[in-house]
Structures are given as structure tokens and as C-alpha cells.
N, C-alpha and C positions, 0 to 999 in steps of 0.2 A: 447252761454250758458255757465254756469259754468261747469268746468270739475272737477269731483270728481275722484281722481286717486288711482290706486292700487299700491301695492309694488311688486317688483320682488324678486327673491332669494337674501338673505342677502350677499351671496358671491360676488355679483356684486359691493357691496358698499365698495370699497377700499379707504382708507383715504389717502389724499395727501395734500401737501401745495399749497397755491395759494392765490391770492388776487385780488382786483379790478384793471383793467387796467387804465392807464392814457394816456392822449393825450395833446398836446400843441395847444392852440388857436392861431389865427392870431395875437392876442395882446401879445403873449408870455406867457400866463398864463397856468398853469397846470390844466387840467380838468379831473375829475373822470369819467370813462366810466363804467356804470352799465349794466351788462349783464343779460338780462331777456329773458325767454323762449318766442318764437314767439306766439302771441295771436291768430293766425288764422284769420278766417273770421267774427267772432262775438265777442261781448263784449266791455266793455268800454276801455280796453287796445287796442283792434283792432282799435277803433276810434282814440285813442291817437297816435297809430302808423301812421294812415292815415293823421291826421291833425297836428301832431307835438306838441300836447298840453303837453305831458309828458316831452318832451325835454324842452319846455318853462318853465315848473314848476321846473325841475331839474337845469336849467340854473341859477336860483336864488341862488343855493348852489354850483355853479361852477361844474356841472355834466351834463352828457347826457346819453341817453340810447343806448344800442346796442342790437338788437334783435338776440338772439343766439340760434337757433335751435328750433325744435318743439318737446316737450316732452309730449306725450299723456298719459303717466303714471308717477307716482312720482319717482319711484326708479332710473330711468336713470337721472332724474334731480338732485336727491340727489347725485348720483355718479358724475355728472358733477360739482356740487359745491365742493364736496370732492376733486376732481381732479384739482380745481382751474380754471375751464373754464366757470362757471356760478356764478352769485351773488344772484339772487332772483328766487324763485320758489314757486309754490303753489300746494297743494295736499289736502289730508284729514288726520285727526289725526290717523285714523285706518291704513293708509299706513305709516304715519309719525312715529308711535311708533316703527315699525319694523326697520326703518332707524335709529331712535335715539338710538336703542339698540346696535349699532356697532360704537360708538365713532365718531359721525359726525362732520363736520366742519361748522355747521350752527346752528342757533337758531330760534325759532318761535317768530315773532314780531307782528303778526296780525291774526285775526281769523274771521270766519263767522259761525253763528249757523247752525245746521244740515239742509241739504236740504231734509226735510222729504217727500216732494211730488215727488222728482225726483230720489229716490233710493228705492230699494226693490227687491222682488222676483217675477219673471214673469213665467207664464206657457202659453201654447197655449190656444186659446179661446175655443177650443173643448175638452180641457183636463178634465178628471174626477176629477182632483185635485181641490177642492173647498175651502180648508183651509190649514193652515200650518200643522195641525195635519195629513192631508192626505199625507204629504211628507214622512212619515214613510214607509220604504220599497222602496223608489224611489231614483232616481239619480238627483243631482243638480250640474250644472256647476258653478265653482267658480275660482277666481284667488287666488293664494297662498299668505296668510299672509297679506292681506290688506282689503280694503273696502268690496269687494265681500264676502270674507270668514267671515268677521265680521258680515255682515248683515244676513247671513245664521245662524251662530252660535247664534247670538242675538235673531233671530226669534225663533229658536228651544228652547232657554231658556225661552223666554217670553211666549210661548204657551205650555211649558211643554213637548216637544218632546225629547226623549233621542237622544243624538248626534249619538250614534252608530247605530241608526235605519235608518239613512239617509246616502247614499253614496255620498261623495264629489268627483266630477270629476274635477281635476285641469287642467285648460286651460288658456293660455294667453288671455286677453279680446278680442283682434281683431280676434282671431281664433275661438271664441266661437259661433259667430252668425251662421255659416253654420252647426255646430254641433247641436245647439238648433233648427235651422230651419228644419233640416232633421229628427228631433225626436229622435236623439241618446241619448239625456238626457231628463228628465221629466220636469226640471225647470232650471232657470238661476237666480242666485243672482247677481245683477248688479246695475248700477247707470246711471245718465242721459245721458252721452255720448253714452252709448250702450242701455239703457232701452228705450229711445224714438224711435230709429229706429226699435227696436224689436217689439214695439207696432204697429208702422205704416207700417213696411215692412214685418214682419215675423208673423203677426197674433197673437201677444201675448196679454195677459191681465195681469194686476198687481194683484198678489195673496195677497200680503201684502206690503204696502209701509213703509217708514221710521217711520212714525208716529205710525202705528200699531205695528211695531217691537220694538218701544221705543228706537230708534237709538240715540246715542250720537256722531254721526260721524261729528264732526266739520270740516269745511274747515280751513286750516292753510296756512299762508304765512311765508316763511322762508328766512332768509338772511345769507350770508356767514359771519362767525365770523370776518374775517379780515375787511369786509366792516363795520360791526357794531363797531369794535374797532377803526378803522382808520378814518371813515367818518360817524359818527352817524347822523350828520345833513342831510346827503343824505337819509338815511333810514327814518328819520322823515318827510322829504319832500315827499318821495315816499308814505309813509303811509297816509299823508294828501290827496294826489292825489287819491289814490285808495279808500279811505273812501268816498270821494265826488263822484268819478266816479261810484262806486258800488251803491250808493243811487240813482243817476240819472238813472242808468240802470233799477233798480227795478221799478222806477216811470213810465218808458216808455220802456219796454223791446223790443218792435218791432223796435224801432229806432236804436237799437244796433245789429240787425241781418243783415247778408249779407253785411258787411261793404265794402268789396273789390269786391265781385262778387255776382250777383243775380241768377246765374245759375251754373250748374256743381255740382260735388260731395261735394264741401264745402258749397254750399248754403242750407239754410233751407227754405223749401217751404211747402205749403198745410197743411196737417194734422200735420206734424212735427212742423211747425211754430206755430200752435195753441197750441200744447202741450208745447213747449218751453216757449211761452209767459205766459201760465197759470202757469207753474212752477216758472218762474222768478218773477212773480207778488207776489208770496207767500214768496219770499226770504227776507233776512235781509242784511243790508249793512255791510261792513268790519268794525271791531272795534278793539280796543286794547285788549290785553289778560289780564283778571283780575283773582283774586283768584278763582272765580266761574268756569271759563273755565278750569283753571289748575286742579281743582277737577274733572271735567268731563274727561279731558285727562287722569288723573291718573286712573279713573274708567275703561277706555278703556284698558290701559296698564295692569291693574290687571285682567281684563276679559280675555285678550289674554294670560296672564300667566296661569290663571286657565284652559284655553282651550288648553294649551300646544303649542300655536303659538309662544309665547316667552319662552325662556328657563331660564331666570333669571329676578328678579324684576327690574323695571325701575323707576327711580325718574324723572318724566317728568319736574318737576319744575326747574331742573338744565339746561334745554334746552329751557327756555323761557326768553325773556327780556320784560321789560316795555317800550314800545316805547315812552311813554310820558316823561320818565326821561332819555332817552338816551343822552349821552354827559355830564350829571352831575355825572353819575356813569357808567363808561365805562363797557361794557359787556365783 
């Protein structure tokens, strides 16, 4: 399934220098090594890892992939790019703007429209909370400064609920499930990685999804500046691969689940599988970033500034490249 990721505290995002690795082939040619976060057990990149299809695509531009760590939230991936140990990462624009606010070493080169069906606010099935307005006087678990907090704040704005009427309980996403499950918070603002198991395993129901909230939470793909500058042809080849792969996954989501294992904690089964397939079928493929998406990104940055999540204005357009013109105008 697609991972929509949260940002961690900005202090983690220390900027450093670094660039793509290279290796030498048996024929004596220098080959670019593109370091990408491990895709886990599901998705078109997991299939590419298993069958070697991404390496085959990158070989045409004298490159290959190195699967470099599992980043379940965006901020550590951003930190890894800034530190020079990762070249490609994916997250959400709501987590991205907080990372972009601290002089990052990467730019956005591709995007996916918001996952409106797979993100939102959940409550327990037996909760008396029946609408976003009912959150007034209640507590909601959120992650700080990313997708989760954005969804809650956007929902409150959309439904006219004063922000100060709702208590935000800041928790790292992996630690939130037991807190929500035990009833220590009244609701949880989250996304598919955590929303789906909340529904299937914790007896949750969706109070308001991304569509109801009017979310502009685009998925973003980012690339290290040095890779963009030194090997734009590699980024273009990668973009073509993920564009095609994402379209194939949307057409047949079930075929891209449980790529390496059908059982165990990484496997998606039963009701979870049905939910994932249903959400994925409503998705859109990866695309290049256009002026329309940049406007939406800027809206998110402005919203976070208004909500005091950001402390200064951010011009997101300075952190975006047109993947279709890479190489003719270096980023």
C-alpha cells in the first residue's frame, strides 16, 4: 500500500553534504548507485526489488538501485538525504513542507494526488462522536507537524470547529495505536499505514476521510540535489519507471500485495486486504509536478503558517523540479 508519511521534529533534519554512490562494472564502466528506501512487502517497488525490473530500467542509463533502509515516516528519510546516505524518498507534502523549511538537500520531482480514501480521523465504533463538530472538548492523537496534524487542523477548519476547543495529544505514529486502543484519547488523526489496522484490529470507524476534510495532502517523491544535478538522466528513468509501475498497481492492487511473504506481521490479509485494495483502486498514478500542484503545495505551506506549525513563510516552488526538462536546465 502507499505510505503517507509524517514529519518528526525539525531539529532532526541536520543538513550535510553527500551525493550518489558509484561502482565499477565488470566491463570497467562507472555505474551510479541510486539509494532508495526499502519498499517492504507490498507495492510496485517491492515487485521491482523482487524481479530486478528497476535495475533493468536503470541499467539503460548506467545506474542501479541499492535498497537503503526502511523509513516508515518521512523525516528520517529527509535526514538521510541531507546526510548523504539516501538519494530518493517519498512522503506527503504535509510532512514535506516542514522538512523543506530547514534548507534541505533535495527537491520534489514527482507527485500523486491526495489519498482521499486512505486518510482521515478515526474514532471507536461505539464512540458518541458522530461528526467533526463533536470533537470539541475531546482529545485527538496526532503526530507533530505532518500529515496527522494537518488532517486534524484541516478538518476543524472545514467544519468550523475552533482549534482551541480540541486537545491535540502529540504521539509518534507507531506508539499511538495502544493509546487509541485503550481509550486514552477520543480520536486519532492518521493515514493508511495506521488507519487501516485501526479499523480492522482496534474497532475504529472513519469519522471523516480526506475527501470530507478537503485534504490537499499530495504524495511527493524527492531526489537528492546532487543526483538531480549530476545524473538527471537517472532521475528521468526512475520517474518513467514509477509512473508506469504506479499505474499498473492501481489497475490490479491485489497483485502487488504480499510480494515477499504471504504470512506474518508484514503480510496483508483478510479485511485489511479488502480495505487496501479498495483504497488503492481509487488512487491515481505518479505524475510530474505542474503549476497546479505547486499551487496546492503552497496552500499547505500557507495553512501551516497560519496554524503556527511553520514559523516563517515558505516558497515551495523553489524546491520543485520539472522532471520532463531535467538535463536541459540543470536543477
